[in-house]
N, C-alpha and C positions, 0 to 999 in steps of 0.2 A: 676336129671337134673344138669349137671355140668355147672359152670360159663364159662368154656372155651369150645366153640362149634366148631365143624368142619364146616368151611365156604365153601360155594359153590357160589362164585361170578358170575360164568358163567351162573348160572340159574336165576340170579336176573336181574331186569331192573331198570331204573331210575324211581324215584317216579313221579306220575302224577302231573301236574300243578294244580293251584288253580281252584276251581269250584265245582260243585255238581255232584254226581254220579247218574246214572240211576238205579233204583231198578227193574222196570218192563221190563228189556231188554229181547230181544228174546233169546231163547235157542241156536239157531245157532250162534248168535254173541258171546255168552258166551263161547261156545265150541271152537270158533276160537281163542280166546285170554283170558287170565286171567284178563286183564285190561278192562276198559269200558269207554264210553264217559263221559266227565266231564263238559259238557256245559249245560246239561238239569237237571231239578229237577226230583226227584223220581216220577214215575207215579204209584201210589199205593193208598191204603186207610188205614184209621186208624184202628188198631186192636181193636176188641171188648173188652169191659171191663168186661163182665159177661158171657153170655151164648153162643154167636156165636163162630164158629170155627175160628182158625187161618188159614192163607193162606201164606205159606212161599214162597217168590220169590227166584230166583237164587241168591246165594251169590255174592256180588260184592267186589273185593279186594280193600283195602284201603291203605295198607303199602307194601313196596317192599324192605325191608332191608335183607341183607344176614344173619344176626343173628336173635335173638329173637325179636319179637314185641309182647307185651302182657301186662298183669296186668292193663287192661284198665278200665276207668270209664268215665262217662259223667259229665259235669258241670251241676249245678242245673237248668239252663235255657235251657239245651240241645244243646247249640250252639257249644260247644267245646268237643273234645274227648281227654282225658289225657291217656297216656300209657307210658310204658318203651320200649326202643329200644337199640340195640347194633350197634353203628356206624361202618361202614365198613372200615373207615380209621384209626382205632386205634388198636394198637397191644396189649393193655392191657385188652381187652374184657370187658370194662366198659359197664354198662347199664345206659342210660340217660333218663331223662323225656322229652317226646315230647308232645306238645300241638298243635292240629290242628283243623280246622273246622270239625264238626261232620260228614259231608258228604264227607270228603276227601279234600286234597289240601296241600299246603306248611305248614310246621310246625315250631314252635319255639322249640329250642333245649337247654336243660339245663343239662350239665354234671358236675360232681364233680371230679376235678383233682388237689385237693389241696395237698400241701406238697410233699410227695413222691408218689403221686397218679399215676404217670406215670409208677411206678414199682409195682403197685397193681391193682387188679380189684375192682373198686368202683361201686357197683350196687345199683341203686335207683329204688325201686319197689312200686307198689300199690299206685300211686298218687291219692288223693281224695280231692276235694275242696268243700267248703260250699258256701252258697249264699253271705257270707261276704268276700269271697276271701281268706279265711284261707286254707292253703294247708298242708295236712299230707302226709308223705311218709316214707317207711322203707329204711334204708341205711345199706348195708353190705359191708365189706371190707375183701378181702382175697388175698392171693398170687395168681399170675396169674397161672391158671390151677389147683388150689386147688379144690378138690371135695367138701369140706365143708368150708364155710367162717369162718375160725377160726384164721386168721392171725391178723386181726384188729378188729375194733369196729362193733357192731351190734346195731343199734339204731332206735328209732322212732323219727321223726323230724317234727317240726311245722314251717311253713314259710308262706309267702305271695305268691299268685299265680304269681305276677309280679317279684318275686325275690326268686325262689326256692333254690338257692345256699346259701342263708343266713338263712336257717332253723336252729333252735336251738333244742338241744336234750331235749326231754321230757320223754324219757324212755330208759334206757340202758339194753341190754340183754347180757348174759342169766339172767333171773330173775324168781321169783315165785310170783304170785298174788293170794292170798286166796287158796293156795295149788295147783294152776295150774302153772306148770312149763313150760317154753318156751325158745327156742333158736332162734326162728324166728317169724316174724309177717306175717300173711296172709291177706286176704281181709279186706280192711278198708272202712267203710261207716259212713258218718255224719248222725246224727238223727236230729240235729238242729244246731243253731249257736255255741253252746258250748259243745254238747254231741256227742260222736262218739263211734263206736264199731270196734273191729278187732278180727280176729281169732288168737289164740295163737297156735303156731306150734312147733314141734320138727323135727329135721332133722337127718337122718341116711344114711348109705350106704346099697344098696341092689343090688342083681343080676340084670343085664340088661336083658330084655326078648329076645333081639336079639342076644347078644353075651354072652355065658356062662362064659367067662373069664373076661368080663368087668363089672364094677360096677358103678351105678349111685347114685346120691343123691336123697333121697326120703323124702318128708315131710309128717308128720302125724298130724292131728288136735288134739289138746288137750282140748280146751275149747274156750269160747267166753269172751272177756274182754270189759267192758264199761269204757270209759274215759271221763273226763270232764276237760275243760280248763277254768281258771278264771284269766285273766291277765297273769302273769308270772308263775302261779301255775298250775299243772296238777295232777289229782288224778285218781286212777284206782281201779276197782273191778271186780272180776269174776262174770259172770251172772249165777244166780241160775238155775238149771234144764237143763243146757247144758254141756254135757261132750263129749269129742272126736269130737268136731265140725270140719268139714272139709270145710264148706261154709255156708253162711247165707244171708238173706236180711230182710228188715223191711217192715211191712204192710204200707198201705197208711197213716194211722193215727199214725204210729210209736209206736203203743201200743202192737204189736205182732211181734215176731221174727220167721221166717221160717228158718230152718237149716237142714243140712245133717251131717252125722257122718262118720268117717273113715271106709271104707270097710263095709258100711251098705247100704241096698237097699231102705231105707225109707226116706220120707220127714216128718219132725217134725214141730210142732208149739208150742210156749210157750208165754204166756202173759208176758210183761215186768215186771209186778208187781207180777207174780206168780213164782212157782218153779217146777211145774209138767208139762211136755211136753206131747202132744198128737200126735199120728201118723196121718198124713194127707193122705199119699199115700205110697204104697209099690210097687216098680218097679217089674213087673213080670219076672220070669225066661224065658230065650230064649233057646230053645233046651235043657232044663233041667239044664242049667248052671246058677249059682248064679250071681247076678248083683250088681253093686254099683251105687248109685245115688250121684251126686256131683254138686257143683257150682250153687246153685239155685239163680235165680233173679226173682223179682216180677214185674208184670204189672197188674194193676187193682186187681181183686181177682184171678188172674191166676199166677202160678209160672212156670217158665221154668227152667229145670235142665238137666244136662247131665247124661245119664246112659250108662254103659258099662259092659261087662263081667268082673268078678273079676279074676285077675291073680291068678291061683291056685298054683303058685310057692311058695318057701319059702325063705325069707318072701314075702308076697304079694306086688306087686308093685303098689302103689297108690300115686297120681292120674295122672300118666304119660300120660294117654289117648291113649296108644298104644295097648290096648287090643282090640279084635274084637267086632263087633256088637255095635259100638258107635252111639248114637243118642241123639237128643234133645227132651225131653218130655215136653208137656205142661199139667199142672195139675190144676184143679179147687180146690181152697183151702177150699171151703165150702162143697163140696161133695166128693172130692177125685177122681172124674172122670178124665181120662187122655187120651191123644192121642199122636202119634208121630208127632212132628213138622218137623223134618228133620233127615234123616239117613245118616251117613257117608259112603263114598265110592267113587270110581272114582278119580276125581280131589281133593277130600277132605277126606283124610283117617281118620282123627280124629278131635274131637272138644276139645278145652281146656276151659279156663275161659270164662264167659259170662258177658255182660253188656247190659242193656236196657236203651234207652233214656227216659227222664222224661215223654214225651208224650206217651210212649208206642208204638211208631211207628217203631222204629229201634232196632234190636238186633245186637250187635257186638260180634263176637266170635273169639277166637284164632283158627286158622286152623293149625293143627300140621302135619308136613311133615317129613318123615324119612330122616335122613342123616347119612349114615354109621351105627354106633352103637348108635347114639343118634337121636335127632330130632330138628327141628327149627319151628318157628311159624310166621304166618302173620295174620293180622287182616282183617276180611271180614264183610261187613254189610249185614244183612238179613232183608228185609222189611216184615212186618207182616200185616195181617188183611183184613177184609171186613167191610164195614160200611161207615161212612162219609169220604169224601176225606181228605187227609192230604199230606203234603210235608215232606219227610224224609231227605232232603238234608240240 
């Protein structure tokens, strides 16, 4: 995925105004427009925590940018959605941090255009905030149109949610932590007020599955890193028992890590205090084709993860999400039982990264759409569940 994307402004619309989106809208209304009413609350129910099945409603679009919207996460109280977006009015292809109500609406925008920033691509990705208002995000700098961000700095930054631009560097990349090398930072999650985790990634160039002559940037998971902040100090260590991690989430008690591996069809679990992982679930083959499981998120004792056919090209393209048979699976972490929550197709050709609200009521997914030889993404909310009533707006 390159930093410079082909834009299609004619296909985009103005972002909706403030308000709450409707989750249980009628199918006919959804087919008539990709937008939805923003005056009513979600009409749905809270997803079950244990044994009951999920019930996925029709996805509701939250963002309307011409470029990429993604790298999303919720605030700890579930009221805000943090994400990265590409402004339509900037020629440098920057990615900025957006903060908006979890159910959709106007957003606060934070872009980094310091120094010679107008002549570079400054990408802010994976924003994650804790209950104390501390904000972590990855920052990449590259020449405009570069395939790989190698012109300027690649850093992990710590800021306050009210002042993201004032973030200080707590880790400079490329680096190696306990023999885990990394050139990029993936998913970031806080465990408590001072402890956080992130995926250590490497980036390379690979053949694009649509154009045989065009190459895309591809990230591969290398491991999982635990970080701790204490005042102005930050320390880091690789998590034992996790190699080639492509995505992860923490259990409710923050004592177990659920993770997936690059080009692997299995969901794993490892105790924070242990070093031996166990297999929770293996995604079955579809039509005899091998599959990959990626981007897990937890709600209760269930994990949602994206599964897709593995690109059998050389090298395999992961995790672009452009392979066929893409779906979101829900997996019971105690028994490994699984079912398909939502399958891609029609208006929604592929799923990207996932995020679940703290109350477990709302799943927000990147929906990836083809654009020439590349793709772009928008964020959509998916309401979940049967049981006691809840409001997902």
